[in-house]
C-alpha positions, 0 to 999 in steps of 0.5 A, spaced: 500 499 499 503 506 497 503 512 503 498 516 503 499 523 501 499 529 507 497 536 508 498 541 514 493 546 515 496 551 519 490 554 525 485 550 527 480 556 528 473 554 525 476 555 518 482 550 519 477 546 523 473 546 517 478 544 512 481 538 515 473 536 516 472 537 509 479 535 506 480 528 511 472 525 508 476 526 501 479 521 503 485 522 499 490 524 504 492 525 512 491 531 515 496 534 519 493 541 524 498 544 527 497 550 532 500 554 537 499 551 544 500 557 547 494 560 542 489 555 542 490 551 548 489 543 546 483 546 542 486 542 535 487 537 538 480 537 541 478 538 534 482 532 531 479 528 535 472 529 534 473 530 526 476 524 527 471 520 531 466 522 524 469 516 521 465 511 522 460 513 519 462 518 514 467 513 511 474 515 511 480 513 512 484 519 512 488 520 519 487 527 522 493 528 526 494 534 531 500 537 534 503 543 536 509 542 532 513 543 527 516 536 526 509 532 524 509 536 519 515 534 515 514 532 507 507 535 507 503 536 500 501 542 501 500 547 507 494 551 507 495 557 512 489 560 516 492 562 521 491 570 523 488 575 526 480 575 524 476 580 521 471 584 526 466 588 524 467 594 520 474 593 520 477 592 512 482 586 510 487 592 509 488 594 516 489 587 518 496 587 515 502 589 519 498 584 524 498 578 519 504 579 516 508 577 523 505 571 524 505 569 516 513 569 517 513 566 524 509 560 520 511 560 514 518 559 515 518 553 519 513 550 514 517 551 508 523 549 512 520 541 513 517 541 507 521 545 502 517 541 495 510 544 498 505 548 495 503 553 500 496 556 499 495 562 503 487 563 507 490 569 512 488 577 509 490 581 507 490 576 502 494 578 496 499 582 500 499 575 504 501 571 499 507 575 497 509 575 505 509 567 504 513 567 498 519 572 500 519 568 507 520 561 503 524 562 498 519 559 494 518 559 486 511 563 484 508 557 483 508 554 489 505 559 493 497 560 491 491 566 494 484 562 495 481 568 495 478 568 488 475 561 489 470 564 495 469 570 492 466 566 485 462 561 489 458 567 492 457 570 485 455 564 482 451 563 489 446 570 488 446 568 480 443 562 481 437 566 486 437 572 482 434 568 476 432 561 480 436 556 476 441 551 479 448 552 481 451 548 477 449 551 471 452 558 473 459 559 471 462 565 472 469 568 475 471 573 481 478 576 479 482 581 481 484 582 488 480 578 494 478 586 497 471 589 498 474 594 493 479 590 488 475 584 487 472 583 480 466 580 478 467 578 471 460 580 468 462 580 460 464 572 461 459 569 465 454 565 463 448 560 465 446 554 461 450 557 456 446 563 455 451 570 457 448 573 464 447 580 460 441 577 456 437 574 463 438 580 467 437 587 466 443 592 468 441 594 476 440 588 477 447 585 475 450 591 478 446 589 485 450 582 484 456 584 483 455 589 489 454 584 494 459 579 491 463 585 493 461 585 500 460 578 501 464 577 506 462 583 510 455 581 510 456 574 513 461 577 518 455 581 519 450 577 520 455 572 525 456 579 530 463 574 531 467 571 527 468 570 519 465 565 514 468 559 515 464 553 511 464 556 504 472 558 504 474 551 507 470 547 502 472 552 496 480 552 499 480 543 499 478 544 493 485 547 491 487 542 495 484 536 493 486 539 485 494 539 487 494 532 491 490 528 485 494 532 479 487 534 475 489 540 471 483 543 475 483 551 473 481 555 479 480 562 480 485 565 484 491 569 487 497 568 483 503 570 481 502 573 475 507 573 470 505 578 465 498 577 464 495 584 464 501 586 463 501 585 470 508 583 472 511 580 478 504 581 482 499 576 486 493 578 483 487 573 481 486 570 474 484 563 472 490 558 473 491 550 472 492 547 478 495 540 478 502 537 481 507 543 484 501 548 485 500 553 478 501 549 472 499 554 467 495 561 467 490 564 464 488 571 461 480 571 461 478 575 455 475 582 459 472 588 457 477 595 457 473 596 463 474 590 467 482 589 464 483 596 468 479 594 474 484 587 474 490 593 474 488 597 479 487 591 484 494 589 483 496 596 483 493 596 491 497 591 492 503 594 491 501 599 495 500 593 501 506 590 500 510 598 500 507 599 507 510 592 510 514 593 516 
């Protein structure tokens, strides 16, 4: 029997715990749940035990291994970073900048040492900037550092579109590119298709504008409703789809933040576009055909990320 792949999830909060459960149920790898005992004490051990005890009925053989140190993470094929301070109501992702940059550096360094061939998936906010922090800290090639933001934003966009039209979400194909902030994400209306029909042929412009606005404030909407804590179920599912594509070398085309090398005229900046994910991370990047306005917004998102990177301490 071949050795099972290993994936480490750093951070055992609501999102990290949900990710561990979702990934274990895929039954494609063992899962290491890593957190600092001085932050969560034994919570990650409890979450790992709780999830492991669901295997009898969920039907998986994946091991969920809690750890306080980094040795158990060695040899991971993918390391997902969720650790960081969450947003509070009224707080922007940008305000978390240097707090989470410090946390990211402290986590990425030892993770990269233990798993020098891993792909890093970044969840912490502000996500595009945290990708730069992870790239600089790990010294990995750009193909092996990926931000998940476009996955979550696109799932929100598709949800809103499907509900507005009253059709299955499986027949809605639309993506959010650009940045993962309330002002820099770019729902690509021009290429959104519903059962092969352009969204623009099914809805009036004012309704489309409302869907776009709701998508861009999607995280804040959930945050406001939950009062304490932010979204965790949808982010967990979205991110674990990326992990599965990498572990199983599926060559899936996903909207995610990756290190652009000339796409849309953007160089050496993390920004959302469609990328082919498989073994080793990003195997290919694609420039989605955009309107002039959409292209300018994507470039604007990259410019904002550049500015924020310049503010890192």
